[in-house]
N, C-alpha and C positions, 0 to 999 in steps of 0.2 A: 607418593602422595601422602602428605602428613595427616594422620587421623586426629580429630579433635580429642582433647582430654576432658573428661567429665562433661561431655556434651549433654545439654538439657533435652535432646531428642535422640531417638534411635530409629533407624530405618532398616527394615528387613524385607528382602526380596522373596516373594512366594512363588514366582514363576516368571520365566523369560522365554519369549518366542524366538524362532530363528532370525527374525528381522531385527531383534533387539527390543521389541515391545516388552514391557515389564508390568507385573502386578505386585504390589507390596503393601506394607503397613508402616505408617509413620507414627511412632509413639511420641506423644507430646504431653506436656503437663496438664492439658485439658482433654485428654482422651486420645483415641486412635483415629487417624485419618487413613481410610482405605484408598489406595491408589490403583489406577489413575484417578485423579480427583480434579473437579472443577470448583473453583472458589468464586462465588458471586462478589461483585465489587460494591463495597459499602464505603465509597469515597469519603463522604461526610458523616460517617457513623450511621448510615442507613443505606439500604438497597432501594433504588428507585421504585416507587409505587407499592412497596411491600413492607409489611411488618417483619420483625425478626422472627416471629412465630411462623410466618409464611416461609421464610428462608429455611428455618429448621425443618418444617414439614416437607420441603422439597427433597430433603435428604442431605443437604449441604452440612458439612461439619467444620468448615473453615471459610472465612470470608476475608476480603482484602480491604484495608482502609489506607488513606493517604496522608503521609506525614505533613506535606506542604499545606494542604487544605486544613487539617486539624490544628496545625501550628497557628494559623491565622484565625480560625474560628473553630471551636470555642476557645482555644488557647491552652497552653501547658498548665497554667494555674488551675483551671477547672479539673483537669484529669488528676492532678495531684490531690485535689480536695475530694474527688469522688472515688478515688481508688482505681482509676484507669477506665479504659473504654468498655470493658465487659459489663460492669454494673450500669454504666452510663447509658448504653443502648440496649440493655437487657438481653445480652447474648452470652450464654454459658459455654459456648464452644470456642474453637480456635480463631485467632486473628493474626493475619500477616500484614505488616505495614510496609508499603513502598517507602523509599527514602525521601521522595519528593524531587529527586533530580530531574526526571522527565518533565514535570510540570514547570520547574524553574527554567529549563532550557527552551521551553516552548512559550515562555511568557512574552506577551507583547510589551513594547515599551522598554523602559530602562532596566537593564540588569547587567552586571559585570561579573565575568567568570575569571577568577585568578586561582593560583595554587592554594590560597587560603580557603576558597569556597566560592559560593555564589551570592553576590549582594543584589538585593532586589527591593522594590517598594511594594508594600501591600496594596492591592487594588481596592481595599476597603477603606483604609485610613491614611494611605500614603506613608506609613511608617516604614523606615528602612530596616531590613533584616539581613543577617549573614547566615546562610545555611552552609555549614562546614561539615566534614565527616563527624567531627566531635559533637556539634550541636544537633545534627540529625540523629545521632545515637541517643543523645540526652532527651530529645523530644520523643523518640520511640520508647525510651525507658519510661517516661511519664505517661504516655498513652497506654503502656502495659501490654503491648502485643506479645504474642507467643513466638513469632518469628519476625526478626528485623532484617532489613536489607541495607547493604552498604550504599553510601552515596556514590553515584556513578555519573559519567558524562555520556549522554546519549545523543550523538549527532544524527542528522537525517541519513537515511540509507543511501541517498544519492551523493553523499559527501565523497570527496577525493580520497585517494589512499593516504596522502599526507595528513589531511584533517582527521581521518579515521584513526590513524596511528597516534596522533597527539592525544585524541580523546581516550583511546585505549590505555595508553601509558599513564595518563592522569588518573583514570579509573583504577589502575593497579595501585598507585600510590595512595589514593583515597581509601581503597579497600583495606590496606594495612593500617591506616590511621583509624578507620572504623573498628577494625578488630581490636586494636590496642585500647580504644575508648570503651568498647564492650567489656574487655577483660579487666580494665582498671576498676570497675565497679560492678561485679557480677550481680545480675538480677534474676537469673534463671531463664533468660530469653535467648533463643537461638539466633544465629547470624548467618545469612547467606551472602556469598560473593556473587558478582555479576560478570559473566563473560561478555566482552565486547569484541569489536573487530569488523563491524559492518558486514559487507557482502564479500569480504576478502578471506578466502579459506586459510591462507597462511597466517593471517593475523588472528583468526579464531583459534587456530591451533596454538599459537603463541600465548594468547590470553588464557586459554584453558590450562596450559602447562604451568604458567606462572602462578595462577590462583590456586591450583590444586596442590601446590607445594606448601600451602599454609593451612592451618587447622580451622577451616570454616565448617559449619555444621551442614551446609548444603550449598548447591550451586544453581544459579539461574542463568539463562541465556537472555540477554537484553539486546536492545537495538534492532529488533526485528518487528514485523507487523507495523512498520512506520512508513509505509509507502512502497516497499519493494513488491515484486510480483509474487504470486503464490509459489511458483517454481523455485524462486530464490529463497523464500521462507523455508520451504521443505528441504532444499539442498543444504542450506546453512545449518538447519537443525540436524539433519542426518549426518553432517560432517562433525558437528560439535558434540552432540550427546555422547557418542562412544568414547570421547576423550575425557569424560567426567567420571569420578569414582563410582564404582558399582555399589558401594555400601552407603551412599548418601543420596538424598532426593535430588531430582533434576526438575527445575521449574522453568517453563517457557513463559516469559512475561507478556501480558497483553493479548493472548491468543485464546480463543478466536471463534470461528464458526464451527458447527458440528463437523464438517468435513476436515477443517484444520485440526481439530482434536484427534480425529481418526488417523490422519496422515502423520501427525507428530507423535502420537502414542506408538504408531508403527515404527517410528525412528528412535524410540527409547525415552520419551518424556513422561514424567510422573504427575506433574502439577501444572494447572492452567488457571488463568483469571481473565475475565473480559466483561465489558459492560453490555455486550451484545444482547443477552436475553431480554432485559427490560427495555433497552434502546430500540430493538426491532419491534417489540410489542407496541411501543409508542407510535411506530410507523405502520402498525396494522399487520405485522407479519407473525406467523406462528411456525415453529419448527416441528416437523413430524418425521417419522421413519419412511415416509414416501417423498420426502423433500420439503422445501420451503413452501408455505401456503400463505397467500395474500388474502386476508379475510374480507377485504372490501370488494372483491370481485362480484359482479352481478350474479354469477352462477350460484352463489351461496345465499341468495335472498330468501329462498324457500327451503333451504337445506336443513332438515331436522336432525342430521347426524352430528356427532361430537366433532370437535376439532381433530382429535386423534382417537380412534376407537380403542387403541391399545393403551392409552394413558389413563392413570388413576387419579389425576389431579381434580380439584373441584370444578375447574372450568370444563373438563371433559366429561365428568360423571354427572353433572347437573344441568349443563346448558348446551344449546345447539349452536351450530355455526351461524344459523340465521339470527339467533339472539345476539351473539357476540358481534356479528356484522352490524346489526341494528344499533348497538351501543357505539361502536367505533365510527359509523357513518354519522351519528348525531353528535360526535365529540364528547360523549359521556365518559367520565374517568373510569367507571367500572369496566368498560371494555378493555382499556389499556391494562388495568389491574389483572383481569382474568387472563389476558394473553401473557402478561409477565409471569403470573403463577405457573401457567402451562409451560412457557419456554424454559423457565428455571428447572422445573421438574424434568423436562425432556433432556436437558444437559446432564442431570444427575442419573437418569436412567441410562443414557448413552455411556457414561463412564462406568457404571456398574456392569453393563452388558459387555463392554470391552474387557473389564477386569475378569469376569467369569470365563470369557473365551480364552484368555491368556492362561489362567490357572488350569483349565481343563484341557489345554493343548489343542484348542480349536481356532487359534488366532488367524491363521492364514485364510481359512474359509470365511470367518467372520469379517475379516478385513475386506475381502473381495466383495462380500455382500453389502457392507456398509458403504464402500466407495460407489458401488453401482447405484445404491439408493440415494445417497446424500450428495454426491459430486454434482456441481452445477452443470446442467446439460450443455450450456454454451461453451464449456471448457473442454469438450471432447471431440475435436476434429479427428476424423479417421484416416489413416494413411491409405493411399491407393496402391502403393508399391512402386510408384515412379519416383526415382531418385537421381540426383546429379550433384556431385560435390557435397557441400554441406547442407543441401536443400532436398525437400521431398514434397510431393503433391499430396494434399489432404482434402477430404470432403468435409465442409463445414456443416453445422447443424441445419442451416437453411438449404443444404443440398448442392451448393455451388462448390467449385474447386478453388483452392488457394494454395499458395506456396508457404511452407513452414521451414524455419531454420531448425535443423535436426538437433543441434547442440543445445541452444537455449530455449527452444520450443515456441518462439514467437511466430505468429501467423501474419502474413501480409494480407491486409484487407479482410479481416475475419467475417464481415457481413457479406462478402462477395466482391471480388476485385472490380468488376465492371460497374456495379451499382455504386460502390463507394467512390471510385475514381470520378464518375460523372457528377454525383451529388456534391461531393466535398471540394473537388478541384476544378471542375469545368463549370457547373451551374453556379456555384457560389461566387466564383470570380467574374461571372458575367462575360465569359470569354467570347461568346457570339456577338454580344453588343460591342465589345472592344474591337473585334475584327471587322465590324461593319462600318467603322469610321476610318476614312482615308488618312494615312500618315505616310510620309516618305520613308521613314525608317521602319523596319519590321517590328512586330510585337515579339519581344523576347521572353521566353519562359526558362527559368532556372529550375530544373527538375532534380532536387536533392534526394537521391535514393531512387534510382531507376527500378530496382527490384525486378518484378515480373513484367514491367513495361506498361502496366494498366493506365497510370496517370498520363504518361506521354502519349500513348496511343489514343486515349480518350480525347485529348486535345487535338491530335491529328485528325481523328474521325470527325469531330465537330467542324474543324476548318474545311475539310473536304466536302462535307454535307452542305455547307453554305453556298457552294458553287459561285455564281457571279455576285452574290450578295456580299461576299468577302471582299473588302476594299483594302486590305492590308496584308502584307506578307507575314508569315509566322516562322520563328526560329526557336527551336527547343535545344537546350544544352542539358544533357543528363549527366549527373555525377554518380558513379558507382564504383565500389571497391572490388566487387566480385560479380562477374556476369553469369555465373552458373545458374542463378535463379531465372534469369532472362532466357537462357538457353533451354532450361527445363520446361518453362511455360510454352516456349515456341514449339517444342517437340511433343506437346500434349494438346493437340488441336481440339479434342473433345472437351477438355476442361477449360481451355482458354481460347474459345473461338474468335474473340475479338482481335486476336493477333494475326489471324490468317489473312485478312485483306491487306495487311501490311507486312506480309512475310518477306517480300523482297527488301523492304526498308529495314526490317529487323535483322536480316542476314547481312546486309551491308554494314549495319551498325556493329554487329559482332565481328566482322572480318576487317573492316577498315576504320571503324569509328565514325563514319560519316555517310549520310544519305541526303540526296537533294531531289526534290520534285518540283512541280509547278507552284511557285510562290511559297514553298515550304522547305526548310532546312532542318536536319536533325543531326546532332553531334553527341558523341559520348566521350567523356573524359574519365578514364579508368585509373583508379588508385585511391589513395587516402584523400578524402574530400578537403581536408585542411590544406593540402598542397595543390590539388588540381583546381581548386576554385580560383587560384591565381591565373589560370588559363582562360577564364571567362572574360570575353571582351566587353568592356563597357558596362552599362546598366541594364538590368532586367526589369520588365514591367510586372511580371508575376513570378512568385516563388512557390513551387509545390514542395513543401518541406515534409518529407516522408521517410526519414531513416528509421531504423529499429529504435525501440524505446531507450530512454536514458539508462536503464539498468543493463540492457544488452549492448548498447553502443554509446557510452557516456561522452566520448570526445566530441560528438557532433551536437551536443546540447549545451555546451559551455557558453558562457558569455563571449569568450574570445572568438569562437567560431561564428556565433550569431552576429558579432560585429563585422566579421568578414562578409557574411551574407548581406548585412545592412549596407556595406560599402558597395555592393553590386546591385542595390535596389534603387530603382528610379525615384528621385526625389519628388517627382510630379506624378502622383497617382500610383506609386508602387505598392503592391499588396502581396503579403505572404499568407498562406493558409497551411494549417497543420492539424493533425488529428488530436493532439494532446491538449487537455485543458487543465493540466496539473499546475498548482501554484508556482513551483520552481520554474516551470517552463515560461509562464507569463512574466515572472520576475526577471528571468534571463533576457527575454525580449525587451522589457522596459529598460534594463541596464545597457542593452546593446544599442539603444537609441530609437527603437520603434514606439509607435503608439499601439496599444493592444486592445482587442475587443473579443467578444464572444462570437463563435462560429456556429454553423448549423449542427444539428444532431446527425449522427451516422447510424443510428440503430443500436449499436453497442455502447455509445456514449451520448449522454443527453445534450452535451454541447462540446464544441471544439474551440480552436483559437484562430483568430486573424491578427496579423500585425501589419501596420501600414506606416508609410513615411509621413503621412498627413492624417490627422485625426478625422478629417472630413470624409476620408475613404472607408471609415468603419461604420457599419450599420448599427452595431451595438457596442460602443466603447465601454470598457470597464470604468466604473464610477465609484461613488462614495460607498456603496454597499459592498462592492468587492474589496475596497480598501479596508473597511472595518473587519471583514472576514479574514483578510490577510494579516491584520494586526493580531488576531486571535489564533492564527494558524501555528502548527508545530513545525511547519516546513516553510519558513519565511525567506530563506536564502535561495539564490539561483542554483542551478545544477552544478555539482562539483565544487561548491564554494560554501563556506559556513556563513550563517547570518551574522552581520556585524552592524555597528552603528553607521558605518559608511554606506552599507547596502540600504539600511533604513532611510538614511538621509536622501540617497539618490532616488528611491521610490517615492518618498513623500514630496520631494521637490521636482518630480517629473512634471513637465508642462501639462500632461493629461489630468493631473489631480490638483493643480494650482488654480484656484478660482481668481479670475482677474478682479482687481480692485475697481 
């Protein structure tokens, strides 16, 4: 690993825990930054709702500003005239500038990425700009930050391996150009490289190895906290951090919540930034060492205690929960300001607490306590000890049993299998109403992701309960690559009692792949769904689309597979329902030829997604409001595919969004 020569910063490690957690000091030209450290985000040369005195009073000694935004407003010339960002925003401490790459790649509308850099139009005056590694460094030179970042390519975490590799390799080339530009005109500013590689461990290793062979002053981990699960965020961080030099700071970009900081410090990260403290204050949330607190709750109406009795910020030492609630309920800006002051102070106290525990050798105990206090309670399903293959039975927070994949940790039906299966797949599709209308041909359901059997059995149960009111036969075709979860649930009657009335049918499905009863047929096609779907005869009226998430099972969320599903969906009234409401999911369905709309809430999700062959079959079709949000989204492409002009054209020209003349 090439050490930097005459580096403007110096990092010393004061303590390291067995997990890799580190406490240190980063010596910079504007003083010492004690690590672990959280940097408030001052995107436009200010932190939301706060003065820079408020930021300093919180204990922060570095903040982050954004090159893209400051390039456009107020512009390079102003910083050249004022002597940089520090006197401009009255901040005597350290500043780190992001390169602007993430904002460019998430821009709506026209922008072109080439080896030269990123060409885009300003949303303010439509003026064309080229942000290259060299111009990014020149802009950061003018801003006068103490730590600069190389220009990188940050694809969505759901991108394919080929797209991720292309972005990583371009990031490497741009990093070397950024380093050469910094060294060509030394200004006393440090430069950090950015490790990319998406959620592919081999690429993360490759990126770290390449970049650490060059004399950068520090290293960041980029391309995370952009849509992947917490488990993937932590696993990628834990994989990458040990591959970075011990003698230089490690910075995890864009992270995160208090529990994210704890988990990533545990894995060896030194520096963090995120907009969460003021953003969550704006939404009425406060962070405490007893967990997240929503101040708008009715229970705080007469509560004269502080937000957090252990906190020494002005919001906690002078005001009550009742008062802050009164302010936020009335939409008064002071309420948001007080919560922002508190949240930022909480983050600084948290990093100081972690630092002291590492230095004094108490990290393991401190880590366990912080996780117990700060981890979201809904993320802690407890294993029952029942296992089979790659699956295990867990108890959810609501007390129901569910099946979890032991390797990637995803839980099938986290709010409870029976409740979710009926609400999302049976009631929402109006299955009873469909079965009560006579047709010669059976109503056919394509069950993508048999899992523990809840969705299919919920449909069977509804059909049987209708008795003579059912006027149409029912046929269910379940696709599944691994029947172990189904076997496990069937062998656990206490946790999955809804399977027991159908035990004979379930056992027949496991042994022969087929079961037939009065007016009902159930088949299972076992194997890769991309291949077994070819065995589905004809069209299906309903699609229960319930595979694992795009992170855990990316191949079933691609446009290609969704086109295969669309090819088996009845053109007259066909409807697909799924739990995901992610933007890439909806884009994928649109590109596959579906009309797309909002689905019902499941408890853990405020909305889900419906896709239909006719827009009339959607109760709440996506409209202009969703389209505007999509244009501003940082994840505009479909799953496994980068955003492109062609994708944009297909979405904008989709019949769902074209207004008839």
